[in-house]
Rosetta silent file (secondary structure, phi, psi, omega in degrees, C-alpha in Angstrom):
SEQUENCE: MKSREIINNLLIAAAVIIIAASCNRTGKESEPSLTGRQWIITRVVTNESQVAETFPEELKEISLKFNSNGIFVIEGLCNYSFGSYRSEGGKLTISDLGPGTKMLCDPFLVMQWEYLLTGDLKDSEEYNIADNILTIKTARSMLVFRAAEEE
SCORE:     score description
SCORE:     0.000 S_00000001
   1 L     0.000  -40.228 -178.480 -110.225    7.883    4.591 S_00000001
   2 H   -62.572  -40.684 -179.516 -111.804    4.731    3.189 S_00000001
   3 H   -67.131  -34.710  177.551 -111.463    2.865    6.515 S_00000001
   4 H   -64.452  -40.575  178.439 -113.191    5.720    8.377 S_00000001
   5 H   -64.347  -41.054  178.666 -116.135    5.470    5.938 S_00000001
   6 H   -64.706  -43.893  179.559 -116.362    1.700    6.485 S_00000001
   7 H   -63.093  -44.363  178.323 -116.325    2.134   10.284 S_00000001
   8 H   -60.771  -43.747  178.484 -119.076    4.785   10.097 S_00000001
   9 H   -63.966  -38.471  176.784 -121.206    2.523    7.901 S_00000001
  10 H   -65.716  -40.524  177.980 -120.682   -0.384   10.314 S_00000001
  11 H   -64.644  -41.703  177.771 -121.687    1.784   13.268 S_00000001
  12 H   -64.101  -44.183  179.355 -124.834    2.937   11.471 S_00000001
  13 H   -62.629  -41.685  178.789 -125.713   -0.654   10.530 S_00000001
  14 H   -63.515  -41.631  178.866 -125.160   -1.803   14.128 S_00000001
  15 H   -63.514  -42.224  179.036 -127.412    0.998   15.438 S_00000001
  16 H   -62.924  -43.315  179.695 -130.149    0.072   12.969 S_00000001
  17 H   -63.269  -43.007 -179.849 -129.938   -3.595   13.982 S_00000001
  18 H   -64.007  -45.126  179.563 -130.109   -2.728   17.699 S_00000001
  19 H   -64.080  -44.459 -179.582 -133.101   -0.432   17.206 S_00000001
  20 H   -63.849  -39.772 -179.362 -134.914   -2.971   15.026 S_00000001
  21 H   -68.076  -29.643 -178.024 -134.295   -5.782   17.504 S_00000001
  22 H   -83.050  -11.543  179.332 -135.678   -3.732   20.387 S_00000001
  23 L   -92.588  148.853  172.001 -138.932   -2.957   18.542 S_00000001
  24 L   -70.175  135.760 -174.463 -141.913   -5.264   18.325 S_00000001
  25 L   -61.350  -31.238 -178.360 -142.077   -6.537   14.738 S_00000001
  26 L   -86.856  -10.345 -177.466 -145.743   -5.576   14.310 S_00000001
  27 L    84.047   -0.712  179.718 -145.254   -2.142   15.777 S_00000001
  28 L  -111.229  154.226  172.961 -147.835   -2.957   18.463 S_00000001
  29 L   -72.285  157.193  179.782 -147.329   -3.800   22.091 S_00000001
  30 L   -63.402  146.632 -176.683 -148.036   -7.396   22.968 S_00000001
  31 L   -69.075  130.558  176.249 -151.695   -8.105   23.580 S_00000001
  32 L   -61.759  149.274 -174.102 -152.662   -8.213   27.269 S_00000001
  33 L   -90.128  143.089  171.800 -153.703  -11.677   28.345 S_00000001
  34 L   -69.996  -33.078 -171.312 -157.180  -12.813   29.349 S_00000001
  35 E   -83.236  160.157  172.588 -155.647  -15.424   31.637 S_00000001
  36 L    82.568   11.594  177.962 -154.134  -15.116   35.061 S_00000001
  37 L  -151.033  157.391  174.879 -156.425  -12.429   36.465 S_00000001
  38 E   -87.392  139.664  175.510 -159.925  -11.886   37.805 S_00000001
  39 E  -116.715  122.595 -177.113 -162.248   -9.689   35.737 S_00000001
  40 E  -100.184  126.110 -179.743 -165.043   -7.916   37.655 S_00000001
  41 E   -66.531  135.472  177.759 -168.223   -7.026   35.736 S_00000001
  42 E  -118.240  -33.595  178.735 -168.955   -3.298   35.821 S_00000001
  43 E  -165.652  165.370  176.888 -171.655   -2.795   33.186 S_00000001
  44 E  -128.685  130.058  177.341 -173.529   -4.177   30.215 S_00000001
  45 E  -113.067  117.930 -178.611 -174.290   -2.097   27.133 S_00000001
  46 E   -76.654  144.145 -179.978 -177.105   -3.501   25.004 S_00000001
  47 L   -66.841  -36.188 -177.126 -176.644   -3.446   21.238 S_00000001
  48 L   -70.455  -54.008 -173.180 -180.209   -2.282   20.585 S_00000001
  49 L   -95.395  -15.402 -175.541 -180.539    0.644   22.958 S_00000001
  50 L    59.043   22.747  178.245 -176.854    1.394   23.611 S_00000001
  51 L   -90.305  130.812  178.462 -177.901    1.919   27.250 S_00000001
  52 E   -89.375  122.992  174.644 -175.300    0.964   29.814 S_00000001
  53 E  -100.971  114.032 -177.592 -176.652   -0.936   32.768 S_00000001
  54 E   -79.216  141.282  178.959 -174.231   -0.526   35.651 S_00000001
  55 L   -60.034  128.907 -177.342 -173.689   -3.465   37.967 S_00000001
  56 L   -63.546  130.191 -179.056 -175.784   -2.903   41.126 S_00000001
  57 L   -64.768  -25.895 -176.619 -173.674   -1.915   44.135 S_00000001
  58 L   -74.755   -9.729  178.496 -175.907   -3.875   46.518 S_00000001
  59 L   -96.806  153.099  173.826 -174.807   -7.166   44.971 S_00000001
  60 L   -63.014  149.283  178.578 -171.603   -9.042   45.620 S_00000001
  61 L   -59.192  139.780  173.724 -169.020   -8.659   42.846 S_00000001
  62 L  -106.844  126.280 -177.172 -169.359  -11.065   39.955 S_00000001
  63 E  -123.606  156.509 -179.419 -166.026  -12.091   38.504 S_00000001
  64 E  -125.450  133.763  177.824 -164.824  -13.986   35.488 S_00000001
  65 E  -133.851  123.390  176.987 -161.521  -15.838   35.361 S_00000001
  66 E   -96.123  119.590  178.081 -160.006  -17.394   32.252 S_00000001
  67 L   -90.215  156.413 -176.817 -157.569  -20.187   33.087 S_00000001
  68 L   -68.927  -12.090 -179.421 -154.719  -21.115   30.758 S_00000001
  69 L   -88.351    7.644  178.679 -156.209  -24.613   30.250 S_00000001
  70 L    88.800    7.085  178.203 -159.169  -23.266   28.236 S_00000001
  71 E  -109.756  140.998  173.496 -161.631  -23.332   31.144 S_00000001
  72 E  -125.295  155.913  177.931 -163.209  -20.233   32.678 S_00000001
  73 E  -128.920  149.353  174.879 -165.217  -19.793   35.872 S_00000001
  74 E  -117.405  124.144 -179.766 -167.749  -17.200   36.960 S_00000001
  75 E  -116.922  151.538  177.405 -167.880  -16.481   40.684 S_00000001
  76 L    97.616   -4.809  174.756 -170.308  -14.386   42.700 S_00000001
  77 L   -81.200  175.442  173.948 -173.442  -15.555   40.905 S_00000001
  78 L   -61.895  -45.635 -179.260 -176.161  -17.483   42.632 S_00000001
  79 L  -109.275  142.041  173.749 -174.843  -20.632   40.968 S_00000001
  80 L   -67.791  125.208 -177.831 -171.243  -21.556   40.387 S_00000001
  81 E  -126.603  151.613 -179.246 -170.816  -21.456   36.613 S_00000001
  82 E  -156.257  170.269  178.337 -168.033  -22.486   34.272 S_00000001
  83 E  -173.741 -172.144  178.447 -167.329  -23.332   30.655 S_00000001
  84 E  -108.715  155.655  177.091 -164.724  -23.650   27.929 S_00000001
  85 E  -146.636  159.345  170.191 -163.267  -20.882   25.815 S_00000001
  86 E  -136.347  134.498  175.999 -160.954  -20.235   22.894 S_00000001
  87 E  -130.187  135.112 -179.932 -159.361  -16.893   22.182 S_00000001
  88 E  -157.834  121.037  175.485 -157.362  -16.052   19.122 S_00000001
  89 L    57.570   36.968  179.387 -156.588  -12.702   17.541 S_00000001
  90 L    86.712   -5.904  176.439 -159.279  -10.847   19.469 S_00000001
  91 E   -90.767  142.895 -179.354 -161.930  -13.486   18.747 S_00000001
  92 E  -132.997  124.223  177.720 -163.572  -15.209   21.705 S_00000001
  93 E  -118.684  125.177  179.233 -165.593  -18.420   21.527 S_00000001
  94 E  -108.827  135.977  176.427 -167.441  -19.694   24.598 S_00000001
  95 E  -142.729  163.646  176.533 -168.787  -23.241   24.798 S_00000001
  96 E    54.371   32.727  179.274 -170.186  -25.655   27.363 S_00000001
  97 E   -78.072  127.636  178.075 -171.253  -22.771   29.631 S_00000001
  98 E  -168.538  166.611  179.459 -173.480  -23.913   32.423 S_00000001
  99 E   -79.744  145.639  172.854 -174.104  -23.872   36.142 S_00000001
 100 L   -86.055  -16.055  176.353 -172.392  -26.277   38.471 S_00000001
 101 L  -133.963  166.724  179.863 -175.373  -25.888   40.807 S_00000001
 102 L  -134.100   70.379 -179.215 -179.075  -25.131   40.239 S_00000001
 103 L  -106.291  157.225  168.062 -180.221  -22.910   43.080 S_00000001
 104 L  -102.134  139.351 -175.354 -182.672  -20.025   43.231 S_00000001
 105 L  -126.565  156.900  175.572 -181.332  -17.060   45.119 S_00000001
 106 L  -117.627  134.966    5.303 -182.582  -13.980   46.858 S_00000001
 107 L   -76.080  156.653 -178.535 -182.502  -11.156   45.985 S_00000001
 108 H   -61.200  -22.802  179.655 -183.910  -11.954   42.566 S_00000001
 109 H   -56.009  -37.352  179.038 -181.629   -9.241   41.182 S_00000001
 110 H   -66.709  -35.105  177.457 -178.671  -11.639   41.419 S_00000001
 111 H   -67.506  -39.426  178.473 -180.606  -14.191   39.357 S_00000001
 112 H   -61.121  -43.711  179.205 -181.356  -11.541   36.719 S_00000001
 113 H   -68.408  -34.115  177.044 -177.654  -10.702   36.396 S_00000001
 114 H   -62.914  -48.151  179.004 -176.798  -14.403   36.264 S_00000001
 115 H   -62.216  -42.501 -179.643 -179.196  -14.975   33.353 S_00000001
 116 H   -62.025  -51.125 -175.850 -177.970  -11.844   31.594 S_00000001
 117 H   -66.180  -50.148 -178.002 -174.276  -12.641   31.976 S_00000001
 118 H   -68.780  -36.595  178.175 -174.395  -16.348   31.157 S_00000001
 119 H   -63.937  -43.222 -179.449 -176.871  -15.816   28.325 S_00000001
 120 H   -73.842  -38.166 -179.567 -174.746  -13.142   26.682 S_00000001
 121 H   -59.906  -33.128  179.884 -171.409  -14.909   27.240 S_00000001
 122 L   -59.191  -27.224 -177.554 -172.672  -17.900   25.238 S_00000001
 123 L  -106.871   31.680  179.414 -172.813  -15.613   22.208 S_00000001
 124 E   -63.306  142.577  179.769 -169.381  -14.025   22.613 S_00000001
 125 E  -119.957  -47.511 -178.421 -167.777  -12.835   19.403 S_00000001
 126 E  -153.394  165.848  179.239 -164.696  -10.798   20.227 S_00000001
 127 E  -141.203  163.183  176.372 -162.847   -9.128   23.058 S_00000001
 128 E  -147.612  142.951  175.586 -160.477   -6.272   23.700 S_00000001
 129 E  -124.201  124.648  176.788 -158.282   -5.371   26.669 S_00000001
 130 E  -149.659  132.814  178.050 -157.094   -1.803   27.199 S_00000001
 131 L    51.800   44.521  178.897 -156.081    0.014   30.389 S_00000001
 132 L    62.886   23.602  175.538 -157.114   -2.965   32.567 S_00000001
 133 E  -117.453  126.929  176.601 -160.611   -2.961   31.052 S_00000001
 134 E  -103.919  124.981  172.577 -161.913   -6.075   29.301 S_00000001
 135 E  -116.107  132.517  177.674 -164.778   -5.628   26.851 S_00000001
 136 E  -117.718  117.530  177.600 -166.498   -8.668   25.390 S_00000001
 137 E   -87.607  127.442  177.917 -168.724   -8.070   22.384 S_00000001
 138 E  -118.580  179.267  179.279 -171.586  -10.538   22.162 S_00000001
 139 L   -64.338  -28.207 -176.035 -174.500  -10.929   19.769 S_00000001
 140 L  -111.655  -17.375 -171.857 -176.725   -8.869   22.117 S_00000001
 141 E  -159.594  178.953  170.115 -174.445   -6.652   24.158 S_00000001
 142 E  -119.476  119.475  178.300 -171.030   -5.434   25.197 S_00000001
 143 E   -94.083  131.202 -176.303 -169.917   -6.778   28.594 S_00000001
 144 E  -118.687  127.083 -178.660 -167.469   -4.522   30.410 S_00000001
 145 E  -125.949  152.945  170.948 -165.137   -5.799   33.148 S_00000001
 146 E  -113.284  150.184  177.714 -162.337   -4.214   35.144 S_00000001
 147 E   -70.290  135.649  177.158 -159.241   -6.091   36.240 S_00000001
 148 L   -70.850  152.590  175.951 -159.355   -7.006   39.920 S_00000001
 149 L   -61.758  135.202  177.541 -156.664   -5.628   42.164 S_00000001
 150 L   -78.247  138.216 -177.391 -153.750   -8.036   42.361 S_00000001
 151 L   -89.537    0.000    0.000 -153.139   -9.369   45.832 S_00000001
């Protein structure tokens, strides 16, 4: 009888170990990565008015890509822009953001979005990724991006 009790206890202990090993220690799924994908801007929500300004359909898509080397690029603006970033625990710090070119473009609407996006990104504070949506909270707004379709 004693050996049967020992075997049952060993089986229970083994099951507990297997279940514990298969679970994430924090109880959360791993955080989706900023890197390795294109993020397409969809809207900007200003902190003051809480009004969402949807990206104009008549403009070419503006995308943001964070590379694993700490450099990010913005494509689809009038000017090619890039900078450095650090992300840790949901915090996002942008530095050295600037244009690689200095052109004026038509329609002026693209220039307005360029100023808005680059100006707000400089003041990034934190980010969140959920359901293929990236939100970046800045000092003035919330920038909302969707993940680009993988090719």
